C-alpha positions in Angstrom: 101.0 99.7 102.6 99.2 96.4 103.2 101.3 95.8 106.3 100.6 99.2 107.7 96.9 99.1 106.8 96.7 95.8 108.6 98.3 97.2 111.7 96.0 100.3 111.6 92.9 98.1 111.4 94.2 95.9 114.2 94.7 98.9 116.4 91.2 100.1 115.7 89.8 96.6 116.4 91.7 96.3 119.7 90.5 99.7 120.8 86.9 98.4 120.5 87.6 95.2 122.4 87.1 94.6 126.1 90.0 93.4 128.3 91.3 90.0 127.3 89.6 87.0 128.9 89.4 83.3 127.9 85.6 83.7 127.6 83.3 82.8 124.7 82.0 86.4 124.7 85.5 87.8 124.2 86.2 85.6 121.2 82.7 86.2 119.8 83.4 89.9 120.0 86.8 89.4 118.3 85.5 87.3 115.5 82.6 89.6 114.7 84.7 92.7 114.7 84.9 93.8 111.1 88.1 95.8 111.7 89.8 92.6 113.0 88.7 90.8 109.8 90.0 93.7 107.7 93.4 93.5 109.4 93.5 89.7 108.7 92.6 90.3 105.0 95.3 93.0 104.6 97.9 90.8 106.4 97.0 87.9 104.1 97.2 90.0 100.9 100.5 91.4 102.2 101.9 87.9 102.7 100.8 86.9 99.2 102.5 89.9 97.7 105.6 89.3 99.8 105.9 85.7 98.4 105.8 87.2 94.9 108.4 89.9 95.8 111.0 87.5 97.3 110.6 85.2 94.4 111.3 87.9 91.8 113.6 90.5 93.4 116.9 90.1 95.3 116.3 89.6 99.0 119.1 92.0 99.8 117.2 94.8 98.1 113.6 93.9 98.9 113.8 93.1 102.6 115.3 96.4 103.8 112.5 98.2 101.9 110.0 96.6 104.4 111.2 99.3 106.8 109.1 101.8 104.9 106.2 100.4 106.8 107.7 102.2 109.9 107.4 105.4 108.0 103.8 104.7 107.0 103.1 103.7 110.5 104.3 107.0 111.8 102.1 108.8 109.4 99.2 106.6 110.4 99.8 107.4 114.1 99.5 111.1 113.2 96.5 110.9 111.0 94.3 108.2 112.5 95.3 108.2 116.2 96.3 111.8 116.6 99.6 110.9 118.4 102.3 113.4 118.8 105.6 112.6 117.0 108.8 114.1 118.4 111.5 115.6 116.3 113.8 112.7 117.2 111.3 110.3 115.6 111.1 112.4 112.5 114.9 112.3 112.2 114.6 108.5 112.5 112.0 108.5 109.7 114.3 110.6 107.5 117.2 108.1 108.1 114.9 105.2 107.1 113.8 107.0 103.9 117.4 107.9 103.0 118.5 104.3 103.7 115.8 102.9 101.5 116.8 105.4 98.8 120.4 104.1 98.9 119.3 100.5 98.8 116.9 101.0 95.9 119.4 103.0 93.9 
């Protein structure tokens, strides 16, 4: 959830930014963008949690479960960005969820 939340905030932040340039104004806008800061905080918290997870749980079980972020990302695309999601993508999401179920079992 932290990874997906960070990606959502990053998308919102980039939607508010002007086109990239190596200017002081661009980087000022970037560094004063609260959504960009929120994405960094969520990514940082996710990294700290990931360090705990890989220390405690088997890597062969924990790493594949990261793919659940794709599922959450698909839901975020629907809810926050009003994107259309095709049936093929939903089939892919179902495969990911089923695969995670098999790994966690």
